[in-house]
C-alpha positions as CSV (number, residue, x, y, z in Angstrom):
1,X,-0.1,-0.1,-0.1
2,X,2.8,2.4,0.1
3,X,3.7,2.3,-3.1
4,X,-0.1,3.4,-4.0
5,X,0.6,6.8,-1.9
6,X,3.9,7.4,-4.0
7,X,2.4,7.1,-7.4
8,X,-0.7,8.6,-6.9
9,X,0.5,12.4,-6.2
10,X,2.7,11.6,-9.3
11,X,0.0,10.5,-11.4
12,X,-2.0,13.7,-10.3
13,X,1.0,15.6,-11.2
14,X,1.2,14.3,-14.7
15,X,-2.2,14.5,-15.3
16,X,-2.3,18.2,-14.1
17,X,1.1,19.0,-16.5
18,X,-0.6,17.5,-19.8
19,X,-3.8,19.3,-19.2
20,X,-2.2,22.7,-18.8
21,X,0.2,22.1,-21.7
22,X,-3.0,21.1,-24.1
23,X,-4.8,24.4,-22.4
24,X,-1.9,26.4,-23.6
25,X,-1.6,24.9,-27.0
26,X,-5.2,25.3,-27.6
27,X,-5.2,28.8,-26.7
28,X,-2.4,29.8,-29.2
29,X,-3.6,31.6,-32.1
30,X,-4.2,29.0,-35.3
31,X,-1.6,29.7,-37.8
32,X,-2.9,28.3,-41.5
33,X,-0.1,27.7,-43.9
34,X,-1.6,30.2,-46.2
35,X,0.0,33.5,-46.9
36,X,-2.6,36.5,-46.8
37,X,-4.2,37.1,-50.0
38,X,-4.0,40.3,-51.4
39,X,-7.2,42.3,-52.7
40,X,-7.7,45.2,-55.0
41,X,-10.8,47.8,-54.7
42,X,-11.4,51.1,-56.4
43,X,-13.6,53.8,-55.6
44,X,-13.7,57.5,-54.4
45,X,-11.4,58.7,-51.6
46,X,-13.6,60.1,-48.7
47,X,-10.6,61.0,-46.7
48,X,-8.1,59.8,-43.8
49,X,-7.4,60.4,-40.4
50,X,-3.9,59.5,-39.1
51,X,-3.4,55.9,-40.5
52,X,-6.9,55.5,-41.6
53,X,-8.4,55.5,-45.1
54,X,-11.9,56.2,-46.2
55,X,-13.1,55.2,-49.2
56,X,-16.6,55.0,-50.9
57,X,-17.3,52.1,-53.6
58,X,-19.1,52.5,-56.5
59,X,-22.0,50.8,-55.1
60,X,-22.3,53.3,-52.5
61,X,-21.0,51.0,-49.7
62,X,-17.8,52.5,-47.3
63,X,-14.8,50.8,-46.5
64,X,-12.1,51.7,-44.1
65,X,-8.5,50.9,-44.2
66,X,-5.3,50.9,-41.7
67,X,-2.9,52.1,-44.2
68,X,0.5,50.2,-43.6
69,X,2.5,50.9,-46.8
70,X,6.1,49.4,-46.7
71,X,8.5,51.9,-46.6
72,X,6.1,55.0,-46.3
73,X,7.0,55.6,-42.3
74,X,6.2,59.9,-42.7
75,X,2.6,58.6,-44.5
76,X,3.3,60.5,-47.1
77,X,0.6,58.7,-49.0
78,X,-1.7,61.7,-47.5
79,X,-0.3,64.2,-49.7
80,X,-0.2,61.9,-52.9
81,X,-4.1,61.5,-53.2
82,X,-6.7,64.3,-53.2
83,X,-10.0,63.8,-51.6
84,X,-12.6,62.8,-53.8
85,X,-10.3,61.4,-56.3
86,X,-10.6,57.8,-57.8
87,X,-7.9,55.4,-56.0
88,X,-7.4,51.9,-56.1
89,X,-6.4,50.3,-52.9
90,X,-4.6,47.1,-52.5
91,X,-5.1,45.5,-49.2
92,X,-5.5,42.2,-47.2
93,X,-7.7,41.0,-44.1
94,X,-5.8,40.7,-40.9
95,X,-7.8,38.1,-38.4
96,X,-6.9,40.1,-35.4
97,X,-7.8,43.5,-36.4
98,X,-11.1,45.5,-37.3
99,X,-10.0,47.0,-40.3
100,X,-8.6,46.0,-43.3
101,X,-4.8,46.7,-44.2
102,X,-3.9,49.0,-47.0
103,X,-0.5,48.2,-48.6
104,X,-0.8,50.1,-51.6
105,X,-2.7,53.2,-53.1
106,X,-2.6,54.2,-56.6
107,X,-4.4,56.6,-58.9
108,X,-7.3,54.5,-60.4
109,X,-7.0,53.5,-64.2
110,X,-10.2,54.5,-65.2
111,X,-9.3,57.9,-63.6
112,X,-6.1,58.1,-65.5
113,X,-7.6,57.5,-68.8
114,X,-10.2,60.4,-68.7
């Protein structure tokens, strides 16, 4: 009987550690093997605040983006596009963010041709 008294606490400790490790593993964010898919949308530049860009699509819907253009540390995009001009935004969805992440902004091709 003394052997049972020694193995029971060890068994309980082992089980608790296994459950804790499982809980920690389950709490970590899921990472899929997919890369973020870049999408493009064209619409009317409706303005900006700091790192947010507001865009109205042709169907009247509004989209808000958090702008994170690689290499643009001084928000130069603020001065490159006039409000109410037509622009094309390249963006992707970020799973842990409320807004889409815009990674490129350019003059809309249909506006440049007119």
